[in-house]
C-alpha positions in Angstrom: -20.4 139.4 22.2 -24.0 139.5 20.9 -22.5 143.3 19.4 -19.6 141.2 17.6 -22.4 138.5 16.6 -24.7 141.5 14.7 -21.8 142.9 13.4 -20.4 139.5 12.0 -24.6 138.9 10.4 -24.1 142.5 8.9 -21.2 141.9 7.1 -21.9 138.1 5.8 -24.8 139.6 4.9 -23.8 142.6 2.9 -21.3 140.3 1.0 -24.2 137.8 0.0 -26.1 140.7 -1.4 -22.8 142.4 -3.2 -21.7 139.0 -4.6 -24.4 138.5 -7.6 -23.8 142.1 -8.6 -19.7 141.9 -8.5 -20.7 139.0 -10.5 -23.2 140.6 -13.2 -20.2 143.5 -13.4 -17.6 141.1 -14.0 -20.3 139.4 -16.7 -20.9 142.2 -18.3 -17.4 143.6 -18.4 -16.0 140.1 -20.0 -19.1 140.7 -22.7 -17.5 144.4 -23.7 -14.3 142.9 -23.6 -15.5 140.4 -25.6 -17.5 142.6 -28.2 -15.1 145.3 -28.6 -12.1 142.5 -29.5 -14.4 140.9 -32.0 -15.7 144.0 -33.6 -12.1 144.8 -33.8 -11.3 141.7 -35.6 -14.2 141.8 -37.8 -13.0 145.5 -38.8 -9.3 144.8 -39.5 -11.1 142.1 -41.9 -13.2 144.1 -43.8 -10.5 146.9 -44.3 -8.1 144.1 -45.7 -11.0 143.3 -47.7 -11.5 146.6 -49.0 -8.0 147.2 -49.4 -7.2 143.7 -51.5 -10.5 144.7 -53.3 -9.1 147.9 -54.3 -5.8 147.0 -55.6 -6.9 143.9 -57.6 -9.4 147.0 -59.2 -6.2 149.2 -59.7 -4.2 146.4 -61.5 -7.0 145.2 -63.7 -8.0 148.7 -65.2 -3.8 149.5 -65.4 -3.8 145.5 -67.4 -6.9 146.6 -69.5 -5.0 149.9 -69.9 -2.0 148.3 -71.2 -4.1 145.7 -72.9 -5.7 148.6 -75.4 -2.3 150.8 -75.6 -0.7 147.3 -76.9 -3.8 146.6 -79.4 -3.5 150.3 -80.7 0.2 150.7 -81.0 1.1 146.9 -82.3 -2.2 147.0 -84.7 -0.9 150.8 -86.5 2.6 149.6 -86.6 1.7 146.4 -88.4 -0.5 147.9 -91.0 0.6 147.5 -94.4 -0.5 151.0 -95.9 2.4 152.8 -93.9 3.5 155.6 -96.0 7.2 154.6 -96.0 8.1 157.7 -97.6 6.2 160.1 -95.8 8.3 161.3 -93.2 5.2 162.8 -91.0 3.8 159.4 -90.9 7.4 157.8 -89.9 7.2 160.1 -87.1 3.8 158.9 -85.6 4.9 155.6 -86.0 8.1 155.9 -84.3 5.8 157.8 -81.1 3.9 154.3 -81.3 7.1 152.3 -81.4 7.5 154.2 -78.1 4.7 153.6 -76.4 5.1 149.6 -77.6 8.7 149.8 -76.5 8.4 151.5 -73.2 5.8 149.4 -72.1 5.9 146.0 -73.1 10.0 145.9 -73.9 10.5 143.5 -71.5 8.1 141.0 -72.5 7.9 141.1 -76.3 10.9 140.5 -79.2 10.5 144.1 -80.3 14.2 143.5 -82.1 12.0 142.6 -85.7 10.2 146.0 -85.9 13.0 148.0 -84.8 15.3 146.8 -87.6 12.0 146.9 -90.4 12.3 150.5 -88.8 15.5 151.1 -89.8 15.3 149.8 -93.1 12.5 151.9 -94.2 14.2 155.3 -92.8 17.7 154.2 -94.7 14.9 153.5 -97.9 12.8 156.9 -97.2 12.8 159.1 -100.5 11.3 162.6 -100.1 7.6 162.5 -101.3 7.8 166.0 -103.4 10.7 168.6 -104.4 9.5 170.8 -101.5 10.6 167.9 -99.2 13.8 166.8 -100.9 15.8 170.4 -99.5 15.8 169.3 -95.6 14.8 165.3 -96.2 18.3 163.6 -95.0 18.6 165.6 -91.8 14.8 164.9 -90.9 15.8 161.1 -91.7 18.8 161.8 -89.5 16.9 163.2 -86.5 14.4 160.0 -86.9 17.7 157.5 -87.1 19.1 159.2 -84.1 15.7 158.9 -82.1 14.8 155.1 -83.4 18.5 154.8 -81.7 18.1 156.3 -78.8 14.9 154.4 -77.9 16.8 151.5 -78.0 19.8 152.1 -76.0 17.0 153.6 -73.5 15.4 150.3 -73.0 18.0 148.3 -73.6 20.1 150.0 -70.8 17.0 149.7 -68.6 16.8 146.1 -68.8 20.4 145.7 -68.4 20.6 147.2 -65.3 18.4 145.5 -64.3 19.9 142.2 -64.9 23.1 143.7 -63.5 21.4 143.7 -60.1 21.4 139.8 -60.0 23.8 138.4 -62.6 27.5 139.6 -63.6 28.3 141.8 -66.3 31.4 141.5 -68.3 32.4 145.3 -70.3 34.5 145.4 -73.6 35.7 148.1 -75.2 36.8 147.4 -78.8 39.2 149.4 -79.9 38.4 150.6 -83.7 41.8 152.2 -84.5 42.4 153.2 -88.2 38.5 153.5 -88.8 36.5 157.1 -89.3 33.0 157.7 -90.1 34.0 159.1 -93.9 35.3 155.5 -95.0 33.4 153.6 -97.4 30.6 151.8 -96.3 32.0 149.1 -98.4 35.0 149.0 -95.9 35.0 146.2 -93.1 37.2 146.7 -89.8 38.3 143.3 -88.8 37.2 141.4 -91.6 40.9 139.9 -91.9 42.1 140.1 -88.0 40.1 139.1 -85.4 39.5 141.1 -82.1 39.7 138.1 -79.4 38.3 139.4 -75.1 39.9 138.7 -73.1 43.1 138.0 -74.9 43.8 141.0 -77.0 42.5 143.3 -73.9 44.8 142.0 -72.0 48.0 141.8 -74.2 47.4 145.4 -74.4 47.7 146.0 -70.8 51.0 144.1 -71.1 52.9 145.7 -74.2 55.7 146.9 -71.8 56.0 143.6 -70.5 55.9 141.5 -73.6 59.7 140.8 -74.5 60.0 139.2 -70.4 60.4 136.0 -70.0 57.7 135.7 -67.6 55.6 137.6 -70.6 53.3 134.3 -71.3 52.8 132.7 -67.6 51.7 136.0 -66.6 49.4 136.5 -69.6 48.1 133.4 -69.5 47.0 133.7 -65.9 45.1 136.8 -66.5 43.1 135.5 -69.4 42.3 132.6 -67.2 41.0 134.8 -64.5 39.4 138.0 -66.1 37.5 135.1 -68.5 35.6 133.0 -65.4 32.2 134.9 -64.6 30.7 133.5 -61.8 27.5 134.0 -60.9 25.3 131.6 -58.1 28.1 129.9 -57.1 28.6 128.8 -60.6 31.2 129.5 -62.7 31.2 129.8 -66.8 34.4 130.6 -69.5 33.5 133.5 -71.5 35.2 133.8 -74.1 34.5 136.9 -77.2 35.3 137.2 -80.9 34.6 140.6 -82.9 34.7 140.7 -86.2 33.3 142.2 -89.3 32.3 145.6 -88.1 30.2 147.8 -90.1 30.4 151.6 -89.5 27.5 152.4 -91.6 25.2 150.4 -89.9 26.6 150.2 -86.5 26.9 146.5 -86.7 29.6 143.7 -85.5 29.7 140.3 -86.1 30.1 138.5 -82.8 31.0 134.8 -81.7 31.0 133.6 -78.3 32.3 130.7 -76.4 30.7 129.9 -72.8 31.9 126.7 -71.3 30.7 125.5 -67.5 34.1 125.1 -65.9 32.5 124.4 -62.2 29.5 124.8 -60.0 29.1 123.5 -56.3 25.6 122.5 -57.0 26.7 119.6 -59.3 29.2 118.0 -56.2 29.1 117.6 -52.1 32.7 117.1 -52.5 34.0 119.2 -55.1 32.9 122.3 -57.6 35.6 121.1 -60.6 34.3 119.6 -63.3 35.6 116.8 -65.9 36.7 117.6 -69.5 33.9 115.8 -71.0 31.3 117.5 -68.4 33.0 120.8 -69.9 32.5 119.6 -73.3 28.7 118.8 -72.4 28.0 122.2 -71.0 29.5 123.9 -73.9 27.6 126.7 -76.0 28.5 128.7 -78.8 27.0 130.7 -81.0 27.7 133.8 -83.6 25.1 136.3 -84.6 25.4 140.2 -85.6 25.1 142.8 -83.2 23.4 145.9 -83.1 21.5 148.2 -81.1 18.4 146.5 -81.2 19.3 143.5 -78.9 17.3 143.6 -76.2 18.7 141.3 -73.1 15.8 140.2 -71.1 14.4 138.8 -74.3 17.4 138.2 -76.7 19.4 135.7 -74.9 21.1 132.3 -74.7 20.4 129.4 -72.6 23.5 128.3 -70.4 23.8 125.0 -67.9 22.1 125.5 -64.4 19.2 127.6 -65.6 21.3 130.7 -66.3 21.2 132.8 -69.3 23.6 134.9 -71.2 23.0 138.0 -73.4 25.3 140.6 -74.8 24.2 144.5 -75.5 25.6 147.4 -77.6 26.2 150.0 -75.6 28.0 152.8 -77.7 29.6 152.8 -81.3 32.6 155.9 -81.6 33.5 157.3 -84.3 33.4 160.8 -83.4 36.6 161.6 -81.1 40.3 160.5 -81.6 40.0 157.1 -80.0 36.9 155.3 -81.8 35.5 152.2 -80.1 32.6 149.6 -79.6 31.6 149.3 -76.0 30.2 146.0 -75.3 28.4 144.9 -72.2 27.4 140.9 -71.7 25.9 139.8 -68.6 24.9 136.3 -67.1 21.9 136.4 -65.0 19.3 133.4 -63.3 16.8 132.9 -65.7 13.9 134.4 -63.5 14.9 137.1 -64.6 14.4 136.9 -68.2 11.2 137.6 -70.0 7.9 136.1 -69.2 7.7 134.2 -72.5 11.2 132.3 -71.8 10.0 130.0 -68.9 12.4 126.9 -68.1 10.8 123.5 -69.9 9.9 120.5 -67.7 13.4 119.0 -67.6 14.9 122.4 -66.4 12.6 122.8 -64.2 13.2 119.2 -62.4 16.9 119.7 -62.7 16.1 123.2 -60.6 13.9 120.9 -58.2 17.1 118.5 -57.5 19.8 121.3 -57.2 17.6 122.7 -54.9 17.3 119.6 -52.9 21.0 119.0 -53.0 21.7 122.4 -52.0 19.8 121.9 -48.9 21.5 118.4 -48.6 24.4 119.9 -48.5 23.6 123.0 -45.6 22.3 119.9 -43.3 25.2 117.9 -43.6 27.5 121.2 -43.4 25.8 121.9 -39.8 26.2 118.4 -38.4 29.7 118.6 -39.1 
């Protein structure tokens, strides 16, 4: 019994002696883990701060560089003493326009600069007799370079907008016209080319004598003219006239009316005749290669925009034609200079609230 008691006493003494040691080790380990955790958190915060600071500095440096390019290019382009007859100075002017268009084409209305440059090239005359030999060829090279730049800028913007909207491809035939025709001749001067009506008539030419021709024609026109973007439907009609093959321009009239919107009503997306007339947009203008869709566009209902671009003016092959693309897209993808006004912003907010209410009602049902 005494031996068991002594053994028990030694165990108690050992336990009492080791308890403070274990407690101290546990506290030390907890302190070490806490310190490592805090150090890791602080390190992550510091890394995040450094990355953010570097990103801000990089964006600031890029903005400063773009600002310098913009100031220098625009200042030189707008100088009054630019030699309009000297093609060497015009070539340098083209380089500055390229810098301006490729860097700021999405936010600036560059159409006047392109149009003015084209007029200067059309009126350019050789400075001396030596330059007169190859003057027409050099002017033609600059004109082609100018159109190529405009098509590049407009094409890049159009490709971006098509990802968020819906496009319309129109091919306007130019039968009976050639590059050798006089510049006074205007194709579609008396007769107009209407889209989609004339395009569909060309497709149904073999069915013209059929009794069901008119009904099929009306059905196809009604179907093809409707363009829907974000559950908002517009009926689009385009009319082309006064085609000028020398300046490569065409008069375009468009008629766009709102025919349906799921944002307008919880029960039906059909609109009354008065509502259609209220949201109807009619406009006409002369279209050339210098229309840039992010900047040169027309406001539609429901915070949407319509833009039209000339992609090709082809007179060289056996099938002369003009290729035009129209696009309807949400306004937030337009130029930074064209933002919705206060009334339009309120309409957007109300539309978002109605959409959310419709979603909640659908979930409850």
